[in-house]
Each structure stands twice: as structure tokens, then as C-alpha cells.
C-alpha positions as CSV (number, residue, x, y, z in Angstrom):
1,M,102.0,121.2,57.7
2,L,104.3,121.4,60.8
3,E,103.9,124.8,62.4
4,V,106.7,126.6,64.2
5,Q,105.7,129.7,66.2
6,A,108.7,131.9,66.9
7,N,109.9,135.5,66.7
8,G,113.6,135.3,65.9
9,F,115.9,132.8,67.7
10,G,115.1,131.5,71.0
11,P,112.1,129.6,72.5
12,S,109.7,128.3,69.9
13,V,106.5,126.2,69.8
14,L,106.0,123.2,67.4
15,S,102.5,122.5,66.3
16,Y,100.7,121.8,63.0
17,G,98.2,123.7,60.7
18,G,97.6,124.8,57.2
19,D,94.7,126.8,55.7
20,T,92.4,123.8,54.7
21,F,93.4,121.8,57.7
22,N,92.5,124.6,60.1
23,T,89.1,124.8,58.5
24,S,88.5,121.1,58.6
25,V,89.3,121.1,62.4
26,Y,87.1,124.2,63.2
27,L,84.4,122.6,61.1
28,R,84.6,119.5,63.0
29,R,84.1,121.5,66.2
30,C,81.1,123.5,64.9
31,A,78.8,120.6,64.9
32,T,78.2,117.1,66.1
33,R,79.7,114.3,64.1
34,E,76.2,113.0,63.4
35,A,75.3,116.4,61.8
36,I,78.6,116.8,59.8
37,E,81.4,114.3,59.2
38,V,84.6,116.0,58.2
39,S,87.2,114.2,56.1
40,Y,90.6,115.6,55.3
41,A,92.6,114.8,52.1
42,T,96.4,115.3,52.0
43,G,99.5,113.4,51.6
44,L,101.9,112.2,54.4
45,G,105.1,110.4,54.5
46,V,106.1,107.1,56.3
47,D,108.3,109.0,58.7
48,A,107.6,109.2,62.5
49,L,106.3,112.8,62.3
50,S,103.9,112.0,59.7
51,Q,102.5,109.2,61.8
52,Q,102.2,111.4,64.9
53,L,100.3,113.8,62.7
54,K,97.8,111.0,61.7
55,Q,97.2,110.1,65.3
56,A,96.8,113.7,66.5
57,W,94.2,114.3,63.5
58,T,92.4,111.1,64.4
59,S,92.0,112.4,68.0
60,L,90.6,115.6,66.6
61,G,87.7,113.6,65.1
62,L,88.7,113.8,61.4
63,N,88.0,111.0,59.0
64,L,91.5,110.4,57.3
65,N,90.3,107.8,54.7
66,A,91.4,110.2,51.9
67,I,94.9,110.4,53.2
68,Q,97.6,109.3,50.7
69,T,100.8,107.7,52.3
70,I,103.7,108.7,49.9
71,E,107.3,107.1,50.2
72,G,110.2,109.5,50.4
73,K,108.1,112.5,51.3
74,L,107.8,114.6,54.5
75,P,105.3,117.0,56.0
76,G,105.8,120.5,54.8
77,M,106.7,123.2,57.4
78,Y,106.0,126.9,58.0
79,L,107.2,129.4,60.5
80,I,104.9,132.2,61.9
81,E,106.3,135.5,63.1
82,T,103.9,137.9,64.7
83,D,104.3,141.7,65.2
84,D,103.0,143.7,68.2
85,K,99.6,144.1,66.5
86,G,99.1,140.4,66.0
87,E,99.8,140.6,62.1
88,R,101.8,137.6,61.0
89,R,104.5,136.8,58.4
90,F,105.2,133.3,56.9
91,H,108.2,131.4,55.9
92,F,107.6,128.1,54.1
93,W,109.6,124.9,53.7
94,R,107.5,122.7,51.5
95,E,109.6,121.6,48.5
96,N,109.7,117.8,49.5
97,S,106.1,118.0,51.0
98,A,104.0,114.9,50.5
99,A,100.9,117.0,49.9
100,R,102.4,118.4,46.6
101,A,102.6,114.8,45.4
102,Y,99.0,113.9,46.2
103,F,97.7,113.5,42.7
104,Q,100.9,111.9,41.4
105,S,99.5,108.3,42.2
106,V,97.4,106.4,39.6
107,E,94.2,107.1,41.5
108,T,93.9,108.9,44.8
109,A,91.8,108.0,47.7
110,L,89.8,111.2,47.1
111,E,89.1,110.4,43.6
112,K,87.9,107.0,44.5
113,S,85.4,108.2,47.1
114,V,84.5,111.6,45.6
115,H,80.9,110.4,44.9
116,Q,80.4,110.1,48.9
117,Y,80.8,113.8,49.6
118,D,78.1,116.5,50.0
119,C,80.7,119.4,50.0
120,I,84.3,119.8,48.9
121,Y,86.4,122.7,50.1
122,F,89.6,123.7,48.6
123,S,91.9,126.8,48.5
124,G,94.3,128.9,46.4
125,I,97.0,127.3,48.4
126,S,95.8,123.9,47.7
127,L,96.2,124.9,43.9
128,A,99.6,126.7,44.3
129,I,101.4,123.6,45.7
130,L,100.3,121.3,42.8
131,D,101.9,120.9,39.4
132,D,99.8,121.4,36.2
133,P,98.8,117.8,35.6
134,S,97.7,117.5,39.3
135,R,95.6,120.7,39.0
136,T,94.0,119.3,35.9
137,R,93.0,116.0,37.8
138,L,91.7,118.1,40.6
139,F,89.6,120.3,38.4
140,D,88.2,117.3,36.6
141,M,87.2,115.6,39.8
142,L,85.6,118.8,41.2
143,G,83.7,119.2,38.0
144,R,82.2,115.6,38.2
145,A,81.4,116.2,41.9
146,K,79.6,119.5,41.1
147,A,77.6,117.8,38.3
148,N,76.5,115.2,40.8
149,G,75.2,117.8,43.2
150,C,78.2,118.2,45.4
151,R,78.8,121.8,46.8
152,V,82.2,122.8,45.6
153,V,83.6,125.7,47.7
154,F,86.7,127.6,46.7
155,D,88.6,129.8,49.2
156,N,90.9,132.4,47.4
157,N,93.8,132.3,49.9
158,F,96.7,133.6,48.0
159,R,100.4,133.4,48.7
160,P,102.3,135.1,45.9
161,K,105.6,133.2,46.9
162,L,104.0,129.9,46.0
163,W,103.3,130.9,42.3
164,P,105.8,131.1,39.5
165,N,104.2,134.3,38.3
166,Q,100.9,136.3,38.5
167,L,99.6,135.3,35.2
168,V,99.7,131.5,36.0
169,A,97.9,132.4,39.3
170,Q,95.2,134.4,37.4
171,A,94.6,131.6,34.9
172,V,94.3,128.9,37.6
173,Y,92.1,131.0,39.9
174,A,89.8,131.6,36.8
175,Q,89.4,127.8,36.5
176,A,88.7,127.5,40.3
177,F,86.0,130.2,40.2
178,A,84.5,128.4,37.1
179,V,84.2,125.0,38.9
180,C,82.9,126.2,42.3
181,N,79.4,127.1,43.3
182,T,80.4,128.9,46.4
183,A,83.3,131.3,46.5
184,M,84.9,132.6,49.7
185,I,86.9,135.7,48.8
186,T,89.2,137.6,51.0
187,L,89.2,141.0,49.3
188,D,93.0,141.9,49.6
189,D,94.0,138.4,48.3
190,H,91.6,139.0,45.4
191,Q,93.3,142.5,44.7
192,A,96.7,140.8,44.9
193,V,95.8,138.1,42.3
194,L,94.4,140.6,40.0
195,G,97.4,142.9,40.1
196,S,97.5,146.6,39.6
197,V,94.0,147.4,40.6
198,S,92.5,149.2,43.5
199,L,90.7,147.7,46.4
200,K,87.4,149.2,45.0
201,E,88.1,147.7,41.6
202,A,88.8,144.3,43.2
203,L,85.5,144.5,45.0
204,T,83.7,145.3,41.8
205,H,85.3,142.3,40.0
206,A,84.5,140.0,42.8
207,Q,81.0,141.1,42.9
208,S,80.5,140.4,39.2
209,L,81.7,136.9,39.3
210,N,79.2,134.5,37.8
211,I,79.0,132.2,40.9
212,T,75.9,131.4,42.7
213,E,77.0,132.0,46.3
214,V,79.8,134.5,47.0
215,I,81.2,135.7,50.5
216,I,83.6,138.7,50.5
217,K,85.7,139.1,53.6
218,R,87.2,142.6,54.1
219,G,89.1,142.3,57.3
220,S,87.5,144.3,60.1
221,D,85.0,145.9,57.6
222,S,81.6,144.2,57.2
223,T,81.4,141.0,55.3
224,L,79.5,141.0,52.1
225,V,77.3,137.9,51.1
226,R,75.2,136.9,48.3
227,E,73.0,133.8,48.4
228,D,72.5,133.5,44.6
229,S,73.4,135.4,41.6
230,D,70.0,137.3,41.6
231,A,69.8,138.1,45.2
232,P,71.0,141.4,46.8
233,W,74.1,141.8,48.7
234,Q,73.9,141.7,52.5
235,S,76.3,143.5,54.7
236,I,77.3,141.5,57.9
237,A,79.2,143.4,60.7
238,T,82.3,141.9,62.1
239,E,82.8,141.6,65.8
240,K,85.1,144.2,67.5
241,V,88.1,142.8,69.2
242,E,89.9,145.0,71.9
243,R,93.2,143.1,71.6
244,V,94.3,141.1,68.6
245,I,97.0,138.5,69.6
246,D,97.4,136.5,66.4
247,T,95.4,136.7,63.1
248,T,96.6,133.3,61.9
249,A,93.5,131.2,60.8
250,A,91.2,134.1,61.0
251,G,89.9,133.4,57.5
252,D,90.2,129.7,57.9
253,S,88.0,129.7,61.1
254,F,85.4,132.0,59.3
255,A,85.1,129.5,56.5
256,A,84.6,126.7,58.9
257,G,81.9,128.6,60.9
258,Y,80.1,129.8,57.8
259,L,80.2,126.4,56.0
260,S,79.0,124.5,59.2
261,R,75.9,126.7,59.3
262,R,75.2,126.5,55.5
263,L,75.5,122.7,55.7
264,L,73.0,122.7,58.5
265,G,70.5,124.8,56.5
266,V,71.1,128.3,57.9
267,N,70.8,131.3,55.5
268,T,73.9,133.1,54.3
269,S,73.5,136.2,56.6
270,L,73.2,134.1,59.8
271,A,76.0,131.8,58.5
272,A,78.3,134.9,58.1
273,E,77.5,136.2,61.6
274,F,78.6,132.9,63.0
275,G,81.7,132.9,60.9
276,N,82.6,136.4,62.0
277,A,82.0,135.5,65.7
278,L,84.2,132.5,65.3
279,A,87.0,134.3,63.7
280,A,86.9,137.1,66.4
281,R,87.4,134.5,69.0
282,V,90.3,132.8,67.1
283,I,92.3,136.0,66.8
284,Q,92.4,136.5,70.5
285,H,94.7,133.4,70.8
286,R,98.1,132.5,69.5
287,G,98.4,129.9,66.8
288,A,96.3,128.5,64.1
289,L,94.2,126.1,66.3
290,I,92.9,127.6,69.6
291,P,91.9,125.3,72.6
292,S,88.5,123.8,71.9
293,E,87.3,124.9,75.3
294,A,87.9,128.5,74.1
295,M,85.1,128.3,71.7
296,E,82.6,126.0,73.4
297,D,80.4,128.8,74.7
298,L,80.2,130.2,71.2
299,I,79.2,126.9,69.7
300,S,76.7,126.2,72.5
301,R,74.7,129.4,72.2
302,Q,74.1,129.0,68.4
303,V,70.7,127.8,67.5
304,Y,70.3,125.9,64.2
């Protein structure tokens, strides 16, 4: 999506981002292309901005073979406002977004090549923008991929405004948890999906999910990880940040850092440590994608 960074009227910055896109870019940066190749699947239009996005994404090292070009559609757009503590508020314009129409073609590029992937990552926002038939096709595809040994990863990013009501969101999230073998759960998002429950009750529910690998992110509190359903929970401390500039993409970058290490064979505890370190670096910069040089020392000192 196109990203506008602004606080009220006046100077603004035009960039691009989006939760799964942010994760794909940070994942690309976390390992060599020989170690991990990262593909990104979405829809784009035929307009000039869409073509500029494709050029920019290619320069970032992403494989775009799963992109669908859709006539009459445009990139979505969101505006980020941040307060003096770095917390952000989003405004979305995505009714004519090409990504929403991705699964409306006879067969998508992703469905044609799904057997080639070792890992597929999707989010609650991925689900929120799709209509019911598109979600059904996505879940069918993910089920086939999982049965063939692909690691299916669901990140529970939740934006209430994107859902018609909470009951629909709850039903769709239940399907997502059922089809994944790795769940990345931001606890306050999980609480929001469940509705009128306390944070403690949301934590208990998240820990009871019948999913092999579960990661529970709790803001500045320690991250909880479980490598399989019979393993004990590990508590991984987050890194203290003196001054938070912008929390945009904190969870997205954590997901990338964590997944990069898991795909390279690192255990869940060390993967979570690296994810927390990367997220701590990202929130000290403005915008979803920080300059690559701002994280080079972090990447280079990690041993795997």
C-alpha cells in the first residue's frame, strides 16, 4: 500500500508499506538470498504508481512472480499519525485496492506455484481485505500447502475497522488458527478479537490453542514462545528502548527476524531474541521501513 506519513495538514512523506509487505522486506534483509528467497504475493493495477511500486520492490530484492496485475484497480493507501510517545493511528483508503481482488481471477500466480514454497506467511489483515469466496480459496490453498510440508504462519494482526463485525472476525480467525502450524499472536490484538475478556483471559486462550508453534508478543513485556504443543513456555525479554520514535512495523519486523532464524534452523528462544532486537531497532526510526544500513550491524553480529 501507499504510505503517507503526516500529522495534520502540512508537510508529509509518501512511501509504501503494509504488514505482510514490511515483513517480507525485513525478512529479505535478515539473510542472504542464497539462504532465503522471499516472494511477495499481492495485486497491483496498471497505473503508473503500481509500476513504480514493482520497480521499487524489485530493487529491494523481492521475487514478484506471484504478483497479479488487475485492470481498473489501484494500490491501497493508508495515513499514519503518531503521538509524542511514538504510538500510531491509521486511516485507510483501500476500497478499490487491487490486493482485495487478488483471488478473483480464475487461478492466481500464487495458487499455480504454491508447491514451490517452504513457508507461507499471512496475517489477519490479509484475511480482512478479502471477500468470503477469496478467503475460502486462500484457506484451501494453505491447507494443501501444509499437507505437503510447507510451514504455514499466521500473524493475528487485527484492525477492527476492516471487519463487518466481531463475530465474522472470530470465525475467520478460528479458520486461520486451524490451518497454520505457527501462530504469531500479538496479545492485545487477540484480546480485541475475542471481545469482552481480560488480557489475562486472552493470554490463557492463546496458550491453549492447539497449534504446534506459538509466539505471544506482549509489547514491552517478555515474549512467550513454545516450540511444540508439549514443550514448556519460554519467556524472552524484550530490549529496552530509551526513546520510541514510531512503533509502526514493530510486530512486522519481529515476525521477519523470528522467521528468518527459524528458517535457518535456530531454536525458538534465539529466534525470539533476534526478533525482539530487530523490533527494538525499528521503533527508533520513523516509518514502516527503516534504512537498511540502520540494521546492518544487528544482522552481522548474529550467528546462525
